[in-house]
C-alpha positions as a LaTeX table, in Angstrom:
\begin{tabular}{lrrr}
\hline
Residue & $x$ (\AA) & $y$ (\AA) & $z$ (\AA) \\
\hline
Met1 & 115.63 & 61.33 & 145.90 \\
Phe2 & 114.54 & 63.48 & 142.99 \\
Gly3 & 117.98 & 65.02 & 142.90 \\
Leu4 & 119.56 & 61.49 & 141.97 \\
Val5 & 118.48 & 61.89 & 138.39 \\
Ile6 & 120.92 & 64.40 & 137.78 \\
Ala7 & 123.81 & 61.88 & 138.09 \\
Phe8 & 122.49 & 60.31 & 135.04 \\
Lys9 & 122.16 & 63.49 & 132.80 \\
Arg10 & 124.17 & 66.18 & 131.03 \\
Ile11 & 122.59 & 69.22 & 132.70 \\
Asp12 & 121.23 & 72.10 & 130.27 \\
Trp13 & 119.91 & 74.86 & 132.70 \\
Gly14 & 118.32 & 76.07 & 129.58 \\
Lys15 & 116.05 & 72.83 & 129.03 \\
Gly16 & 115.77 & 72.18 & 133.04 \\
Ile17 & 116.80 & 68.72 & 134.89 \\
Leu18 & 113.98 & 66.55 & 133.64 \\
Lys19 & 114.46 & 67.62 & 130.01 \\
Ser20 & 118.36 & 67.53 & 129.92 \\
Asp21 & 119.88 & 64.88 & 127.92 \\
Trp22 & 120.27 & 61.35 & 129.26 \\
Val23 & 124.17 & 60.14 & 129.41 \\
Gly24 & 123.51 & 56.89 & 131.13 \\
Phe25 & 126.68 & 55.88 & 132.98 \\
Ser26 & 129.09 & 58.27 & 131.53 \\
Asn27 & 129.27 & 60.40 & 134.52 \\
Phe28 & 130.22 & 57.52 & 136.68 \\
Ser29 & 132.89 & 56.48 & 134.39 \\
Tyr30 & 134.37 & 59.66 & 134.68 \\
Leu31 & 135.15 & 58.93 & 138.35 \\
Phe32 & 137.25 & 55.69 & 137.29 \\
Ser33 & 138.59 & 57.00 & 134.02 \\
Ser34 & 140.93 & 59.36 & 135.52 \\
Asp35 & 144.67 & 58.76 & 136.31 \\
Glu36 & 144.02 & 59.67 & 139.87 \\
Ala37 & 141.18 & 57.12 & 140.47 \\
Trp38 & 143.10 & 54.64 & 142.25 \\
Thr39 & 145.01 & 57.34 & 144.60 \\
Met40 & 141.56 & 58.96 & 145.73 \\
Thr41 & 140.19 & 55.37 & 146.07 \\
Arg42 & 142.92 & 54.23 & 148.24 \\
Asn43 & 143.15 & 57.53 & 150.38 \\
Thr44 & 139.25 & 57.45 & 151.00 \\
Ile45 & 139.34 & 53.90 & 152.20 \\
Gly46 & 142.66 & 53.69 & 153.83 \\
Tyr47 & 142.14 & 56.83 & 156.04 \\
Asn48 & 138.62 & 55.73 & 156.95 \\
Ile49 & 139.87 & 52.28 & 158.25 \\
Leu50 & 142.38 & 54.23 & 160.32 \\
Phe51 & 139.87 & 56.36 & 161.66 \\
Ile52 & 137.50 & 53.33 & 162.36 \\
Val53 & 140.49 & 51.41 & 164.25 \\
Ile54 & 142.29 & 54.07 & 166.10 \\
Gly55 & 139.39 & 56.38 & 166.60 \\
Thr56 & 137.25 & 53.74 & 168.23 \\
Thr57 & 140.06 & 52.48 & 170.38 \\
Val58 & 140.98 & 55.80 & 171.60 \\
Ala59 & 137.21 & 56.93 & 172.26 \\
Ile60 & 136.94 & 53.75 & 174.56 \\
Met61 & 139.74 & 54.53 & 176.34 \\
Val62 & 138.99 & 57.97 & 176.75 \\
Ala63 & 135.41 & 57.21 & 177.94 \\
Ile64 & 136.96 & 54.66 & 180.23 \\
Phe65 & 139.42 & 56.96 & 182.10 \\
Met66 & 136.53 & 59.67 & 182.12 \\
Asn67 & 134.15 & 57.58 & 184.06 \\
Glu68 & 136.84 & 56.85 & 186.62 \\
Ile69 & 136.85 & 60.45 & 187.45 \\
Thr70 & 134.77 & 60.66 & 190.78 \\
Ser71 & 134.82 & 64.70 & 191.00 \\
Lys72 & 131.49 & 65.87 & 188.90 \\
Phe73 & 133.17 & 69.28 & 188.52 \\
Ala74 & 136.21 & 67.92 & 187.21 \\
Asn75 & 134.67 & 65.54 & 185.13 \\
Arg76 & 132.40 & 68.26 & 183.43 \\
Ile77 & 135.50 & 70.53 & 182.64 \\
Tyr78 & 137.31 & 67.47 & 181.20 \\
Gln79 & 134.35 & 66.48 & 179.21 \\
Thr80 & 134.12 & 70.14 & 177.93 \\
Leu81 & 137.51 & 70.39 & 176.73 \\
Ile82 & 137.75 & 67.13 & 174.85 \\
Leu83 & 134.35 & 67.76 & 173.31 \\
Leu84 & 135.04 & 71.29 & 172.29 \\
Pro85 & 137.19 & 70.78 & 169.12 \\
Tyr86 & 134.28 & 68.94 & 167.94 \\
Met87 & 132.43 & 72.37 & 167.82 \\
Ile88 & 134.80 & 74.00 & 166.00 \\
Ser89 & 134.53 & 74.38 & 162.22 \\
Trp90 & 137.15 & 73.03 & 159.86 \\
Val91 & 137.95 & 76.45 & 158.53 \\
Val92 & 139.09 & 77.48 & 162.08 \\
Cys93 & 140.91 & 74.21 & 162.44 \\
Gly94 & 142.68 & 74.77 & 159.02 \\
Tyr95 & 143.87 & 78.52 & 160.56 \\
Leu96 & 145.13 & 76.56 & 163.79 \\
Val97 & 146.90 & 73.68 & 161.94 \\
Asn98 & 148.50 & 76.42 & 159.60 \\
Ala99 & 149.52 & 78.52 & 162.84 \\
Leu100 & 151.49 & 75.47 & 164.01 \\
Leu101 & 152.83 & 74.36 & 160.48 \\
Ser102 & 153.45 & 77.35 & 158.43 \\
Ser103 & 157.10 & 77.47 & 157.14 \\
Glu104 & 157.40 & 81.04 & 157.68 \\
Thr105 & 155.46 & 81.67 & 160.96 \\
Gly106 & 154.46 & 78.37 & 162.35 \\
Leu107 & 154.99 & 77.61 & 165.90 \\
Ile108 & 156.85 & 74.43 & 165.21 \\
Asn109 & 159.60 & 75.72 & 162.91 \\
Leu110 & 160.20 & 78.76 & 164.85 \\
Gly111 & 159.42 & 77.68 & 168.23 \\
Ile112 & 160.45 & 74.09 & 168.31 \\
Leu113 & 162.73 & 73.28 & 165.05 \\
Ser114 & 164.96 & 76.51 & 165.35 \\
Lys115 & 165.90 & 76.30 & 168.87 \\
Leu116 & 166.90 & 72.59 & 168.34 \\
Gly117 & 169.09 & 73.40 & 165.24 \\
Ile118 & 166.92 & 71.83 & 162.84 \\
Glu119 & 166.17 & 73.03 & 159.66 \\
Pro120 & 162.43 & 74.47 & 158.92 \\
Ile121 & 160.12 & 72.03 & 157.04 \\
Val122 & 158.17 & 73.16 & 154.40 \\
Trp123 & 154.97 & 71.13 & 155.71 \\
Tyr124 & 152.80 & 71.96 & 152.89 \\
Gln125 & 155.27 & 70.44 & 150.59 \\
Glu126 & 156.33 & 67.17 & 152.44 \\
Lys127 & 153.81 & 64.32 & 151.84 \\
Lys128 & 155.44 & 61.98 & 154.27 \\
Tyr129 & 154.20 & 63.61 & 157.13 \\
Trp130 & 150.52 & 63.98 & 156.31 \\
Pro131 & 149.18 & 60.82 & 157.02 \\
Phe132 & 149.97 & 61.37 & 160.41 \\
Ile133 & 148.89 & 64.91 & 160.60 \\
Ile134 & 145.48 & 63.97 & 159.12 \\
Leu135 & 144.99 & 61.23 & 161.73 \\
Leu136 & 145.93 & 63.47 & 164.58 \\
Val137 & 143.79 & 66.28 & 163.68 \\
Tyr138 & 141.03 & 63.88 & 162.97 \\
Ile139 & 141.38 & 62.26 & 166.62 \\
Trp140 & 141.83 & 65.78 & 168.20 \\
Lys141 & 138.60 & 67.05 & 166.78 \\
Asn142 & 136.39 & 63.99 & 166.52 \\
Ile143 & 137.33 & 61.99 & 169.40 \\
Gly144 & 135.08 & 63.97 & 171.90 \\
Phe145 & 131.75 & 63.15 & 170.28 \\
Ser146 & 132.47 & 59.27 & 170.14 \\
Met147 & 133.69 & 59.58 & 173.62 \\
Val148 & 130.21 & 60.93 & 174.85 \\
Ile149 & 128.39 & 58.08 & 173.02 \\
Tyr150 & 130.72 & 55.47 & 174.78 \\
Leu151 & 130.65 & 57.16 & 178.23 \\
Ala152 & 126.93 & 57.35 & 177.98 \\
Ser153 & 126.81 & 53.67 & 177.82 \\
Ile154 & 129.26 & 53.09 & 180.21 \\
Val155 & 127.42 & 55.49 & 182.96 \\
Gly156 & 124.20 & 53.06 & 182.11 \\
Ile157 & 126.04 & 49.80 & 183.24 \\
Ser158 & 124.63 & 48.69 & 186.67 \\
Lys159 & 127.16 & 49.35 & 189.54 \\
Glu160 & 126.29 & 45.94 & 191.21 \\
Tyr161 & 128.59 & 44.34 & 188.73 \\
Tyr162 & 131.40 & 46.30 & 189.65 \\
Glu163 & 130.64 & 45.88 & 193.09 \\
Ala164 & 130.38 & 41.95 & 192.79 \\
Ala165 & 133.77 & 41.91 & 190.92 \\
Lys166 & 135.60 & 43.73 & 193.73 \\
Ile167 & 134.07 & 41.10 & 196.34 \\
Asp168 & 135.69 & 38.17 & 194.12 \\
Gly169 & 139.00 & 40.22 & 194.22 \\
Ala170 & 138.98 & 41.59 & 190.41 \\
Lys171 & 141.12 & 44.55 & 190.05 \\
Lys172 & 140.33 & 47.64 & 188.05 \\
Trp173 & 141.79 & 45.92 & 184.58 \\
Lys174 & 139.69 & 42.68 & 185.07 \\
Gln175 & 136.69 & 44.77 & 185.61 \\
Ile176 & 137.11 & 46.95 & 182.52 \\
Arg177 & 137.97 & 43.58 & 180.46 \\
Tyr178 & 135.30 & 41.26 & 181.58 \\
Ile179 & 132.32 & 43.80 & 182.53 \\
Thr180 & 132.80 & 47.06 & 180.92 \\
Leu181 & 134.11 & 45.91 & 177.35 \\
Pro182 & 131.72 & 43.00 & 177.10 \\
Leu183 & 128.50 & 45.52 & 177.95 \\
Leu184 & 129.98 & 48.00 & 175.55 \\
Lys185 & 129.72 & 45.55 & 172.39 \\
Pro186 & 126.23 & 46.54 & 171.21 \\
Thr187 & 127.32 & 50.37 & 171.15 \\
Ile188 & 130.60 & 49.52 & 169.69 \\
Ile189 & 129.24 & 47.10 & 167.13 \\
Thr190 & 126.47 & 49.75 & 165.95 \\
Leu191 & 128.86 & 52.61 & 165.51 \\
Leu192 & 131.17 & 50.27 & 163.63 \\
Ile193 & 128.53 & 49.28 & 161.16 \\
Met194 & 127.44 & 52.87 & 160.54 \\
Asn195 & 131.09 & 53.88 & 160.17 \\
Ile196 & 131.45 & 50.81 & 157.56 \\
Gly197 & 128.71 & 52.38 & 155.72 \\
Ser198 & 130.44 & 55.99 & 155.44 \\
Ile199 & 133.59 & 54.49 & 154.50 \\
Phe200 & 133.48 & 55.66 & 150.58 \\
Tyr201 & 132.95 & 59.18 & 152.02 \\
Ser202 & 135.59 & 61.40 & 153.36 \\
Asp203 & 135.09 & 64.62 & 155.76 \\
Phe204 & 135.42 & 67.42 & 153.34 \\
Gly205 & 136.74 & 69.99 & 155.69 \\
Leu206 & 139.36 & 67.61 & 157.01 \\
Phe207 & 140.89 & 66.80 & 153.43 \\
Tyr208 & 140.50 & 70.39 & 151.98 \\
Gln209 & 140.78 & 72.71 & 154.88 \\
Ile210 & 143.93 & 71.08 & 156.93 \\
Pro211 & 146.00 & 70.52 & 153.82 \\
Arg212 & 144.81 & 73.77 & 152.48 \\
Asn213 & 144.16 & 72.23 & 149.10 \\
Ser214 & 147.93 & 71.85 & 148.33 \\
Gly215 & 148.47 & 70.37 & 144.83 \\
Ala216 & 151.89 & 68.89 & 146.30 \\
Leu217 & 149.96 & 66.92 & 148.79 \\
Tyr218 & 147.34 & 65.03 & 146.34 \\
Asp219 & 148.97 & 61.95 & 146.70 \\
Val220 & 148.13 & 61.49 & 150.34 \\
Thr221 & 145.07 & 63.99 & 150.85 \\
Gln222 & 143.08 & 63.58 & 147.75 \\
Thr223 & 139.96 & 61.74 & 148.36 \\
Ile224 & 136.68 & 61.25 & 146.45 \\
Asp225 & 135.00 & 64.16 & 147.80 \\
Thr226 & 137.74 & 66.50 & 147.35 \\
Tyr227 & 138.52 & 65.23 & 143.85 \\
Val228 & 135.04 & 66.05 & 142.86 \\
Tyr229 & 134.95 & 69.37 & 144.32 \\
Asn230 & 138.07 & 70.37 & 142.41 \\
Ala231 & 136.66 & 68.71 & 139.08 \\
Leu232 & 133.47 & 70.78 & 139.79 \\
Met233 & 135.04 & 74.02 & 140.04 \\
Gln234 & 137.47 & 73.58 & 137.14 \\
Gln235 & 134.50 & 72.34 & 134.83 \\
Gly236 & 131.27 & 73.34 & 136.44 \\
Asn237 & 129.66 & 70.12 & 135.77 \\
Ile238 & 127.15 & 69.41 & 138.73 \\
Ala239 & 126.14 & 66.09 & 137.23 \\
Leu240 & 129.64 & 64.75 & 138.26 \\
Ser241 & 129.14 & 65.61 & 141.76 \\
Ala242 & 125.64 & 63.82 & 141.75 \\
Ala243 & 127.09 & 60.70 & 140.08 \\
Ala244 & 129.84 & 60.43 & 143.22 \\
Gly245 & 127.21 & 61.37 & 145.57 \\
Phe246 & 124.95 & 58.45 & 144.20 \\
Tyr247 & 128.01 & 55.86 & 143.64 \\
Gln248 & 129.15 & 56.69 & 147.30 \\
Ser249 & 125.72 & 56.14 & 148.74 \\
Ile250 & 124.92 & 52.68 & 147.00 \\
Val251 & 128.54 & 51.51 & 148.05 \\
Gly252 & 127.79 & 52.70 & 151.83 \\
Phe253 & 124.33 & 50.88 & 151.60 \\
Val254 & 125.80 & 47.49 & 150.49 \\
Leu255 & 128.60 & 47.61 & 153.10 \\
Val256 & 125.97 & 48.31 & 155.65 \\
Val257 & 123.83 & 45.42 & 154.71 \\
Ile258 & 126.89 & 43.17 & 154.55 \\
Ala259 & 128.20 & 44.17 & 157.71 \\
Asn260 & 125.18 & 44.03 & 159.42 \\
Ala261 & 124.96 & 40.32 & 157.83 \\
Ile262 & 128.13 & 39.32 & 159.36 \\
Val263 & 127.36 & 40.51 & 162.72 \\
Arg264 & 123.93 & 39.04 & 162.58 \\
Lys265 & 125.37 & 35.58 & 161.84 \\
Tyr266 & 127.52 & 35.73 & 165.23 \\
Ser267 & 125.17 & 37.64 & 167.47 \\
Lys268 & 121.55 & 38.30 & 166.41 \\
Glu269 & 120.83 & 40.66 & 169.26 \\
Ser270 & 123.77 & 42.95 & 168.29 \\
Ala271 & 122.52 & 43.41 & 164.54 \\
Leu272 & 120.85 & 46.44 & 163.47 \\
Phe273 & 118.04 & 44.52 & 161.32 \\
\hline
\end{tabular}
C-alpha cells in the first residue's frame, strides 16, 4: 500500500520517494491524453469480456465431459494434458506460437498453406487474424485451471440427485440442465465476480509475448498493461506504471462491488458479501 504514493509523485531517486515532488493526478492524465487511450481501453475490456464469456462456457463444458469419464486412469491423463499448458510460461508459449506462425519457418505456412497452394501469410503483420489467435491461445493455456475448479464442484454434487433423475427417466442432457448447472451456479457466480474485478487488467504475457510486441499489431493487441510497459521502457518513468496499477485497482474494486450488489439483489446466498 505504501508504494501507491508513487502514483502521485514525480520520482526523483536522489530525493527518495517521500521527498519527491507531488504532481497530483498528472500521471493519471497521461494514460488518457494519449491518442492510443481508446484503443488500449477497448482492447483490454473487449478481450476480457470474450475471455469471461467463452472461457467460462468452454471450462464448464470440459469439466462436464471430464466428469463423464469413468476410467480413473484415463481421467488423470486427460486432466494432466489439459492442465499442462497452464504450467508453461508465456515465454515458452510465445516460442511455440512463433513456431506455428513464423512467415519463413512456421508450420502453418510451410506445412499447410504451401501444400494447399495458398500464398504464405505474414502473421505478425496481419491484424485481422489476431483477435482469434489471442482468444485461442488464451483458452488453450488457461482452460485447464478453470476446468479443475468446476470439476471439483461437480464431483461434490451428491450422486443421489442423478440416481433420482435416472429413475424419473431423465436423459443425460436433462441431468446436466436441471442438476449440474443449477448446482454449479454459486461457483460460476463467484468466479464471474472475481473475473469482472480484473476486467481492466490484461495478462501481460499473453499480449506481449504471443504477438512478440509487433508494432503492426498494436491496434488489436495493445492493452493498458503493455502500453504502460512500453512507455516505461521508453521514458523510464516508474510513476506512470504505478498510476496505471492504482487506476486498475480502483476500477476493479468498484466493479466487484457493483457485480456483487447485482448478484445479491437476485440471490443473496450466491453473493460474496
